[in-house]
DRENDO-1510 file (C-alpha; in Angstrom, 1 decimal, always signed):
<recs>
REC; n; res; u; v; w
REC; 1; UNK; +17.7; +208.4; -137.1 .
REC; 2; UNK; +18.5; +205.7; -134.5 .
REC; 3; UNK; +19.8; +207.6; -132.2 .
REC; 4; UNK; +16.5; +209.7; -131.6 .
REC; 5; UNK; +14.4; +206.7; -131.5 .
REC; 6; UNK; +16.1; +205.3; -128.8 .
REC; 7; UNK; +15.6; +208.9; -127.1 .
REC; 8; UNK; +12.3; +208.8; -127.4 .
REC; 9; UNK; +11.6; +205.4; -126.4 .
REC; 10; UNK; +13.9; +205.8; -123.4 .
REC; 11; UNK; +11.9; +209.0; -122.6 .
REC; 12; UNK; +8.9; +206.7; -122.4 .
REC; 13; UNK; +10.4; +204.2; -120.5 .
REC; 14; UNK; +11.6; +207.0; -117.6 .
REC; 15; UNK; +7.9; +208.6; -117.6 .
REC; 16; UNK; +6.9; +205.4; -117.2 .
REC; 17; UNK; +9.3; +204.8; -113.8 .
REC; 18; UNK; +8.6; +208.6; -112.7 .
REC; 19; UNK; +5.1; +206.8; -113.0 .
REC; 20; UNK; +5.5; +203.7; -110.9 .
REC; 21; UNK; +7.5; +205.4; -108.1 .
REC; 22; UNK; +4.8; +208.0; -107.3 .
REC; 23; UNK; +2.2; +204.9; -107.5 .
REC; 24; UNK; +5.0; +203.0; -104.8 .
REC; 25; UNK; +5.3; +206.5; -103.0 .
REC; 26; UNK; +5.3; +204.4; -99.6 .
REC; 27; UNK; +7.8; +201.9; -100.5 .
REC; 28; UNK; +11.2; +201.3; -99.0 .
REC; 29; UNK; +13.7; +202.9; -100.7 .
REC; 30; UNK; +15.6; +199.7; -101.1 .
REC; 31; UNK; +12.9; +198.6; -103.7 .
REC; 32; UNK; +12.9; +202.1; -105.7 .
REC; 33; UNK; +16.4; +201.5; -106.0 .
REC; 34; UNK; +15.4; +197.9; -107.1 .
REC; 35; UNK; +12.6; +199.2; -109.9 .
REC; 36; UNK; +14.9; +202.3; -110.8 .
REC; 37; UNK; +17.7; +199.5; -112.1 .
REC; 38; UNK; +15.1; +197.4; -113.6 .
REC; 39; UNK; +14.1; +200.0; -115.3 .
REC; 40; UNK; +17.8; +201.6; -116.4 .
REC; 41; UNK; +18.5; +197.9; -117.9 .
REC; 42; UNK; +15.1; +197.5; -119.2 .
REC; 43; UNK; +16.3; +201.5; -121.3 .
REC; 44; UNK; +19.3; +199.8; -121.6 .
REC; 45; UNK; +18.9; +196.5; -123.3 .
REC; 46; UNK; +15.6; +198.1; -125.5 .
REC; 47; UNK; +18.4; +200.6; -126.8 .
REC; 48; UNK; +21.1; +198.5; -127.8 .
REC; 49; UNK; +18.6; +196.0; -129.6 .
REC; 50; UNK; +18.3; +199.1; -132.3 .
REC; 51; UNK; +21.8; +200.2; -132.3 .
REC; 52; UNK; +23.8; +197.5; -131.9 .
REC; 53; UNK; +26.4; +199.4; -130.5 .
REC; 54; UNK; +26.8; +198.7; -126.7 .
REC; 55; UNK; +29.0; +202.3; -126.2 .
REC; 56; UNK; +26.7; +204.2; -128.1 .
REC; 57; UNK; +23.5; +203.0; -126.1 .
REC; 58; UNK; +25.4; +203.4; -122.9 .
REC; 59; UNK; +26.0; +206.9; -123.8 .
REC; 60; UNK; +22.2; +207.7; -124.8 .
REC; 61; UNK; +20.7; +205.8; -122.4 .
REC; 62; UNK; +22.9; +208.3; -119.9 .
REC; 63; UNK; +22.2; +211.4; -122.3 .
REC; 64; UNK; +18.6; +210.3; -122.3 .
REC; 65; UNK; +18.2; +210.3; -118.1 .
REC; 66; UNK; +20.2; +213.0; -117.6 .
REC; 67; UNK; +17.9; +215.4; -119.6 .
REC; 68; UNK; +14.6; +213.7; -118.7 .
REC; 69; UNK; +15.9; +214.2; -115.1 .
REC; 70; UNK; +16.6; +217.7; -115.7 .
REC; 71; UNK; +13.4; +218.3; -117.2 .
REC; 72; UNK; +11.5; +216.6; -114.0 .
REC; 73; UNK; +12.9; +218.6; -111.7 .
REC; 74; UNK; +12.8; +222.4; -113.1 .
REC; 75; UNK; +8.8; +221.6; -114.2 .
REC; 76; UNK; +8.3; +220.4; -110.9 .
REC; 77; UNK; +10.5; +223.9; -109.4 .
REC; 78; UNK; +8.3; +225.7; -111.9 .
REC; 79; UNK; +4.7; +224.0; -110.8 .
REC; 80; UNK; +5.0; +223.4; -107.3 .
</recs>
């Protein structure tokens, strides 16, 4: 049950990143990359706090990022 909770929390974090990236549309790429790593670190810290396992947290974080990104680009492809 902890894994599902972490995935949901990380989807919320990735949604927040997408919203903030949309707000900073005119920023330089370097700042967007730095912001991505800040959100990735935040997602990792929250996941590690819940699961108490670094390996499991890293897998869940990468998995949730891949799933969220694929859903985001698929929806953008169909609705634009």
